[in-house]
Each structure stands twice: as C-alpha cells, then as structure tokens.
C-alpha positions as CSV (number, residue, x, y, z in Angstrom):
1,M,-64.6,-10.6,42.5
2,L,-67.9,-8.7,43.0
3,H,-69.3,-10.5,40.0
4,T,-68.4,-14.2,41.2
5,L,-69.5,-13.4,45.0
6,G,-73.0,-12.1,43.3
7,T,-73.5,-15.2,41.2
8,A,-72.8,-17.4,43.7
9,L,-75.3,-15.3,46.2
10,L,-77.9,-15.8,43.5
11,V,-77.4,-19.0,42.7
12,A,-77.7,-19.7,46.7
13,G,-80.7,-17.8,47.1
14,L,-82.3,-19.0,44.4
15,G,-81.9,-22.6,45.4
16,M,-82.9,-21.9,48.9
17,W,-85.0,-19.4,48.6
18,W,-83.1,-16.7,50.5
19,P,-85.0,-13.3,49.5
20,A,-82.0,-11.3,51.0
21,C,-79.3,-13.7,49.2
22,I,-81.4,-13.1,46.0
23,G,-81.5,-9.4,46.6
24,A,-77.8,-9.1,47.6
25,G,-76.1,-11.2,44.5
26,W,-78.5,-9.3,41.9
27,A,-77.0,-6.0,43.9
28,F,-73.4,-7.0,43.5
29,V,-73.6,-8.4,39.7
30,A,-74.8,-4.5,39.0
31,M,-72.2,-3.5,40.9
32,A,-69.5,-5.3,39.2
33,L,-71.2,-4.8,35.4
34,G,-71.0,-0.8,36.8
35,L,-66.9,-1.1,37.8
36,W,-65.9,-2.7,34.2
37,C,-68.3,-0.1,32.1
38,W,-66.5,2.6,34.1
39,N,-63.1,1.2,33.6
40,V,-63.1,-0.3,30.1
41,G,-66.0,0.6,28.6
42,S,-64.7,4.7,27.8
43,R,-61.5,3.0,26.5
44,I,-63.8,0.6,24.1
45,V,-65.6,3.6,23.1
46,R,-62.6,5.5,21.9
47,A,-60.8,2.4,20.4
48,P,-59.3,4.0,17.0
49,R,-58.4,0.8,15.2
50,A,-61.1,-1.8,16.2
51,R,-64.1,0.8,15.5
52,G,-66.3,-2.4,14.9
53,I,-65.3,-4.3,17.8
54,A,-66.0,-1.2,20.1
55,V,-69.6,-0.7,19.2
56,H,-70.4,-4.4,18.8
57,V,-68.7,-4.3,22.3
58,T,-70.9,-1.1,23.5
59,A,-74.1,-3.0,22.4
60,A,-73.4,-6.1,24.1
61,Y,-73.2,-4.6,27.0
62,A,-75.9,-2.3,26.8
63,A,-78.2,-5.1,26.2
64,L,-77.2,-6.9,29.4
65,W,-77.7,-3.8,31.2
66,L,-81.3,-4.1,30.1
67,T,-80.8,-8.1,31.2
68,V,-79.8,-7.1,34.7
69,A,-82.6,-4.7,35.1
70,L,-85.4,-7.2,33.7
71,A,-83.7,-9.9,36.2
72,G,-84.3,-7.1,38.9
73,V,-87.9,-6.8,37.7
74,R,-88.7,-10.6,37.9
75,I,-87.2,-11.0,41.3
76,G,-89.2,-8.3,42.0
77,N,-91.8,-10.1,40.5
78,A,-91.0,-13.6,42.3
79,L,-91.3,-11.7,45.7
80,G,-94.7,-9.9,45.3
81,W,-93.2,-6.6,45.3
82,W,-95.2,-6.1,42.1
83,M,-97.2,-8.2,39.4
84,V,-95.8,-8.5,35.7
85,A,-97.0,-11.3,33.6
86,R,-94.2,-13.9,33.6
87,E,-93.9,-15.3,30.4
88,P,-93.2,-12.5,28.6
89,L,-90.8,-11.1,30.8
90,V,-88.7,-14.7,30.8
91,A,-88.4,-14.7,27.2
92,A,-87.6,-10.9,27.0
93,H,-84.7,-11.6,29.6
94,V,-83.6,-14.7,28.4
95,Q,-83.5,-13.4,24.4
96,L,-81.6,-10.4,25.5
97,A,-78.6,-12.3,27.6
98,A,-78.2,-15.1,25.0
99,V,-78.5,-12.8,21.6
100,G,-78.1,-9.5,22.6
101,F,-75.2,-9.8,25.0
102,G,-73.8,-13.3,24.1
103,G,-74.6,-13.4,20.7
104,V,-73.9,-10.0,19.3
105,L,-70.5,-9.9,21.4
106,V,-69.3,-13.2,19.6
107,M,-70.0,-11.7,16.4
108,G,-67.7,-8.4,17.6
109,L,-64.8,-10.0,19.0
110,G,-65.2,-13.0,16.9
111,G,-64.7,-11.0,13.6
112,R,-61.1,-10.6,15.3
113,L,-60.1,-13.8,17.2
114,F,-61.4,-16.1,14.7
115,P,-60.0,-15.5,11.4
116,M,-56.6,-15.0,13.6
117,F,-57.3,-18.4,15.2
118,L,-58.0,-20.3,11.8
119,M,-54.8,-18.0,9.9
120,N,-57.2,-16.8,7.9
121,R,-56.6,-15.4,4.3
122,N,-60.0,-14.0,3.1
123,K,-59.8,-10.2,3.4
124,S,-63.6,-10.0,2.6
125,D,-65.9,-9.9,5.4
126,W,-69.0,-7.9,4.6
127,P,-71.4,-10.2,6.5
128,S,-69.8,-9.8,9.5
129,H,-70.5,-5.8,9.2
130,W,-74.2,-6.5,9.1
131,C,-74.6,-9.6,11.6
132,G,-74.6,-7.8,14.6
133,P,-76.6,-4.9,14.1
134,L,-79.5,-7.0,12.3
135,S,-79.5,-9.5,15.5
136,M,-79.4,-6.7,17.9
137,V,-82.2,-5.0,16.2
138,G,-84.2,-7.9,16.2
139,V,-83.7,-9.0,19.5
140,L,-84.9,-5.5,20.8
141,M,-88.3,-5.5,18.5
142,Q,-88.7,-9.1,20.3
143,V,-87.9,-7.5,23.7
144,A,-90.9,-5.1,22.6
145,G,-93.4,-7.1,21.5
146,W,-93.5,-9.4,24.6
147,L,-93.4,-6.4,27.2
148,G,-95.5,-4.4,25.1
149,N,-97.9,-6.9,24.3
150,V,-97.4,-5.9,20.5
151,H,-97.4,-9.2,19.5
152,V,-96.3,-8.8,15.4
153,L,-93.1,-7.3,16.4
154,V,-92.1,-10.7,17.8
155,P,-91.8,-13.2,14.9
156,A,-90.7,-9.8,12.4
157,G,-87.8,-9.7,15.6
158,G,-86.9,-13.4,15.6
159,T,-86.4,-13.6,11.7
160,L,-84.3,-10.5,11.7
161,T,-82.1,-11.8,14.4
162,A,-82.1,-15.1,12.6
163,V,-81.0,-13.3,9.4
164,G,-78.0,-12.0,11.4
165,G,-76.9,-15.4,12.6
166,G,-77.1,-16.8,9.1
167,L,-74.6,-14.1,7.7
168,F,-72.6,-14.6,10.7
169,L,-72.4,-18.0,9.5
170,V,-71.6,-17.2,5.9
171,Q,-69.0,-15.2,7.1
172,A,-67.5,-18.3,9.5
173,T,-67.6,-20.6,6.3
174,R,-65.7,-18.1,4.3
175,W,-63.2,-18.1,7.5
176,V,-63.2,-21.8,7.5
177,R,-62.8,-22.7,3.9
178,S,-59.9,-19.5,3.2
179,R,-58.2,-20.5,6.5
180,A,-54.1,-21.1,5.9
181,R,-54.0,-24.0,9.0
182,R,-55.6,-26.7,7.4
183,S,-55.5,-29.2,10.7
184,L,-58.1,-28.7,13.3
185,D,-56.8,-28.8,16.9
186,H,-59.1,-29.2,19.8
187,P,-59.7,-25.6,20.3
188,L,-60.5,-25.4,16.6
189,Q,-62.6,-28.2,16.3
190,Q,-64.7,-26.7,19.3
191,L,-65.0,-23.3,17.1
192,I,-66.3,-25.3,14.5
193,G,-68.7,-27.4,16.4
194,A,-70.1,-23.9,18.2
195,F,-70.6,-22.9,14.2
196,L,-72.5,-26.2,13.7
197,L,-75.0,-25.6,17.0
198,L,-75.3,-22.1,15.9
199,A,-76.8,-23.1,12.7
200,A,-78.6,-26.0,14.6
201,A,-80.3,-23.5,17.2
202,L,-81.4,-20.8,14.2
203,V,-83.5,-23.4,12.6
204,V,-85.0,-24.6,16.0
205,G,-85.9,-20.9,16.6
206,L,-87.2,-20.1,13.9
207,A,-89.8,-23.3,14.0
208,S,-90.1,-21.6,17.5
209,L,-91.8,-18.8,16.1
210,R,-94.3,-20.8,14.4
211,W,-94.6,-23.4,17.1
212,P,-94.1,-22.4,20.4
213,A,-94.0,-25.1,22.6
214,P,-92.0,-25.0,25.2
215,R,-90.0,-27.6,24.5
216,V,-89.1,-26.4,21.0
217,I,-88.2,-23.5,22.9
218,A,-86.0,-25.6,25.5
219,V,-84.3,-27.3,22.9
220,Y,-83.4,-23.8,21.0
221,G,-82.0,-22.6,24.7
222,I,-80.0,-25.9,25.2
223,L,-78.2,-25.7,21.6
224,L,-77.9,-21.6,21.9
225,I,-76.6,-21.0,25.2
226,I,-75.7,-24.5,26.4
227,G,-74.1,-25.8,23.0
228,S,-72.8,-23.0,21.0
229,I,-71.9,-20.1,23.6
230,T,-70.0,-22.9,25.5
231,L,-68.1,-24.4,22.6
232,V,-66.9,-20.4,21.8
233,I,-65.6,-19.6,25.3
234,G,-64.1,-23.1,25.7
235,A,-62.0,-22.3,21.9
236,V,-60.7,-19.1,23.3
237,Y,-59.8,-20.4,26.2
238,G,-58.0,-23.0,24.7
239,R,-56.2,-20.5,22.1
240,V,-55.8,-17.7,24.7
241,L,-54.6,-19.1,28.0
242,P,-52.2,-21.2,27.1
243,F,-50.3,-18.2,25.0
244,L,-50.3,-16.4,28.0
245,T,-49.3,-19.0,30.0
246,W,-46.4,-19.5,27.7
247,L,-45.6,-15.9,28.0
248,E,-45.5,-15.5,31.9
249,R,-43.3,-19.3,32.4
250,F,-41.3,-19.5,29.3
251,S,-41.0,-16.3,27.2
252,P,-37.9,-15.2,29.2
253,R,-36.1,-18.3,27.9
254,A,-37.5,-18.2,24.2
255,G,-33.7,-17.1,22.9
256,V,-32.3,-20.3,24.8
257,K,-32.3,-23.3,22.4
258,A,-34.7,-26.1,23.5
259,T,-36.0,-25.2,26.4
260,G,-39.4,-25.3,27.8
261,P,-42.6,-26.4,25.5
262,K,-44.5,-24.6,22.9
263,A,-47.8,-23.3,24.0
264,A,-49.9,-25.4,22.3
265,D,-48.5,-28.2,24.2
266,L,-49.3,-27.0,27.6
267,L,-53.1,-28.1,27.5
268,P,-52.9,-32.2,27.5
269,R,-54.4,-33.6,24.3
270,W,-56.4,-36.0,26.0
271,S,-58.2,-33.7,27.8
272,T,-59.1,-31.0,25.3
273,G,-60.4,-34.2,23.2
274,L,-62.5,-35.3,25.9
275,S,-63.9,-31.7,26.7
276,T,-64.4,-31.3,23.0
277,S,-66.1,-34.6,22.5
278,A,-68.1,-34.5,26.0
279,W,-69.5,-30.8,24.8
280,I,-71.0,-31.1,21.4
281,I,-72.5,-35.3,22.1
282,G,-73.7,-34.1,25.9
283,T,-75.4,-31.1,23.8
284,V,-76.9,-33.0,21.1
285,V,-78.1,-35.8,23.3
286,M,-80.1,-33.3,26.0
287,A,-81.8,-31.5,23.0
288,A,-82.8,-34.8,21.5
289,G,-83.8,-35.5,24.7
290,T,-85.8,-32.7,25.5
291,G,-87.2,-32.3,22.4
292,A,-88.6,-35.5,22.3
293,G,-89.5,-35.7,26.0
294,W,-87.4,-38.3,26.8
295,T,-86.1,-37.2,30.6
296,R,-83.5,-40.0,31.2
297,V,-81.5,-39.5,27.3
298,A,-81.7,-35.5,28.3
299,T,-80.2,-36.3,31.6
300,A,-77.7,-38.6,30.3
301,G,-76.8,-35.7,27.6
302,A,-76.5,-33.2,30.5
303,A,-73.9,-35.6,32.6
304,V,-72.0,-36.0,29.3
305,F,-71.8,-32.1,28.9
306,A,-70.8,-32.1,32.9
307,L,-68.1,-34.5,32.6
308,G,-66.8,-32.1,29.5
309,S,-67.1,-29.2,31.3
310,I,-65.5,-30.5,34.5
311,T,-62.5,-31.9,32.5
312,A,-62.5,-28.3,30.9
313,A,-62.1,-26.5,34.2
314,Q,-59.3,-28.4,35.7
315,Q,-56.9,-27.9,32.7
316,Y,-57.5,-24.6,32.7
317,L,-56.8,-24.8,36.3
318,R,-53.6,-26.7,35.6
319,L,-52.3,-23.7,33.6
320,V,-53.3,-20.7,35.9
321,A,-52.3,-21.9,39.1
322,P,-48.7,-24.1,38.7
323,A,-49.2,-25.6,42.2
324,L,-51.7,-27.4,41.3
325,G,-49.7,-29.1,38.2
326,G,-47.0,-28.4,35.3
327,R,-46.8,-31.2,33.1
328,T,-47.4,-31.1,29.3
329,A,-48.7,-33.0,27.1
C-alpha cells in the first residue's frame, strides 16, 4: 500500500511539479522498501536451500536502496537544494535500477523459475553462477565512474555487465534447448521474447559505450526496461497467477471428476496472445523509431505497447477479482 501510494504521489508530483508531493512520494516508497526488508529480507538471507537466490535477491535490493538514495539526490537537485551534475546522476540511477535491481533479480529468481516453466532437464547451470555477480560488479563500477568522474570505469564496468548478461543468455539458451515442454504457450513465448530483447539490448548497450549518443542510450533503455523486463514480468504473471487462482477456487474440488478448468485455461488465449504480440512488436517499433529519430513511428510503437499492457492488466484483474469476470477460455 505504501509503495503504491508513494508511486502515485511521485507521478503526480513530477507531472504537476508539486515539490511537497514529490517528497512525500519518495518517503512512502522508501518506507515500503524498509518494511519489505524488515519482513522478508532476514528470512531470505537465512534460506538454507536457496543460497544462490538469497544472495542475488539481497544484492538486488541493496542496489534498489542505492537507487532510492540517488532518486532522493535527484529530487533535491531538481528542487535546488544542492547542485550535482545531472547527466551522470541520471545514468547511475537508471543503470542501478534496470540492471542492478531488475536484471540481477531476474537472474537470481529466474534460475529457479525459468527451468521450472520450461520443464528443463539440463542439470548444468554454471553460467548462472557467474552472470549475477559479474553484472552487479560491472554496474557498481559504472556508477563509481559516473559519480566519481573516473571515466575509465564506465566502459570497463559496462563491458563486465555485458559479459554477465551474455552468460545469462547462454544459460537461457541451454534451458530452452533442453526443455521437456516442447510446445510454447504464450507465457513461454513472452519469456523467449524477453531473452531476444535482452540480447538486442546488450548489443546496443555495448555500442553506447563507444557512441554515447542520446538516441542510442534511449534505444538501450527501451529494449531492456520496457521490453525485456516487462516480458519477463508478464511471463511470470502468466504462469503464477493462474496457478494461484486455481488453488484458491478449484483445488478443494480437485478430487471430483470433471469439475473446474485447468490452471492454464484461466487466462483467455486470445488476450494473452494479443498482449504478447503487442509487447514485442511495440518494443521493436518504438526502439526503431527512437533510434532513427522518427517520432511518429516511436509513438505508434508506444501505442501498440500500451495496448498490450492494457490487455494484460484486464486479464490479470479478471483472475484476482472474480466479480470482474470468471469465464475461462
């Protein structure tokens, strides 16, 4: 609740430029993060059977704390409380949030979830042991380079981050090739789409180290944050929410013959297919239009992406709120 309220206040405050609203929103988000770490963080660290996941999640939320701190610095900078160079601050903030938090969290949790989704039979996962640490060290090097004005650390850290992301893609390819589930439903298509967009983001990110033009950096952000991370979230929701909904509504009758749908049938296939296609096509068109400087093309891609998001939101709401629907595909 605090996180949702804080995010809404931040969006409203930044949109209307209400300093008090911006400060309150930042404070609520920080409080929400603190409560999460208090309630869950200590248990994750002590997890006996998932040490790798615990380390990745802990590192990701440490990066998120740094992100929140930099957000506070950016807010104070914008309000004139102090003066800090804007471009390095924005670069450090965005990279910490996208890779340090989002990327490392996906690498840690994905090592357990993605093989399960794909019914993977490959026991060797050595790349997943290195992708998270390399990515985190690389991001911290970049942040130190931007904020400390040590220019050599930025390309060195970016290269190390790209190596970590490349190792994750190597592991993802091994998962996909050795999967027992040969057919690919829409959540799995979203997952593979996320891997492909991540590969494109790595190429563009490496290019931005050599040619740090605003358009190149913007394309990197679109491919990584809007495209790849969104598709990962959609794939996880498309797998987990129907299963949890089925447990809540139909598991008490699981022993009764021919009662209730399967978990996979709780999401309409047409809407999951539409959201999958719209997310992928919208991201590619948006990135292409932004890179080429074609405003109308980028806007069209954003509209297609928004259509996918609206479609996904309504199908998830139908699952968690029975009053809004209940029919199955």
